[in-house]
N, C-alpha and C positions, 0 to 999 in steps of 0.2 A: 504494500500500500504506500502511496506517495505522500510525503510530508506536505502539509498545507502551507500556503504562502501566508504572509502577515495579513493580507486583505481577506483571504479565505478564513483565517482564524478569527478575525474580528466579526465577520458575518456569521460564522458558526456560533460564536459566543453570544451573539444577540439572540439566538434561538434557545439558549440555556442561561437566562439572566442570573440565576442563583449561583452560577459557577464563575470563578475568576481565574485569570491567567497567573501562574506562578512559575516563572522560568520557562521550561519546556513542557509544562504540565498544566492541566486545568484542575481546580480544586473546589470542593464544596464540603461544608460541615452541616450535617443534619442533626437536629435535636429531637429527642424522644422523651416520653414521660418517665421512663426508668430503664434500667439495664436490660431486663428481658426484652423489652420492645426494641432496644438498640440491637440486641443480638439477633432477634427475628429478622430485622432489616439486613444485617450483615449476612446472614445465611441465605436470604433471598438474593442479595447481590452476588454471593458466591455462585449460586445456580446460574444467574445471567452471565457471569464472567466465564464459567465453564462452557456454556452454550456458544458464547461468542469467541472462545479461545483467546480472550483478552482480559487480563487481570489487573485490577487497580491496586495501588498501595492503600492499605486500610489502617487507620488509627482509631482505636476505640477508647473512649474516656467516659466511663459510667453511662451517661445517657446521651453522649455525643459521639457521632461517627464521622470521621473525615475521610473522604475518598480523594485520591489523586490519580489522574489518568494521563498517560503519555504512551506513545508507541516507540518503545526502546529501539527496535530494529530499524525504524525509519529515522531515528534521531530527533524526534519531536512529535508534534500533534498531527493526527490523521483523522479522517472521517470516523474510524473505528472508535476513537476516544469520545467524540461527540455522540455517536450512536449509543454507546454504552451509558453515557451521562443521561441521555433522554430516557433510556430504559430504567435507570436507577431512580430518576425523578418520578417516573410513572408508578413505581412501587408505592409511593406515598398515597396514591389515589385508590389503591386496592384495599 
């Protein structure tokens, strides 16, 4: 998969406004009511990541989960990162 240009990255970020650019990654922190709810989300993200063959860096802090997405083999952001970001956001609606 080809790395996105700066303009493509800005356009893709506009479609996932809760995410922010951090170096060569996009990052979002989700807040939940408690630790079990946070872990339920992490497990759902793990399922999505396995299906996509694309795995985020995950930081869990009691009721907060931070995801960081980048495509290492492309050397930066690709459409894979934004596709998985949208799927993770959609988990909140379920």
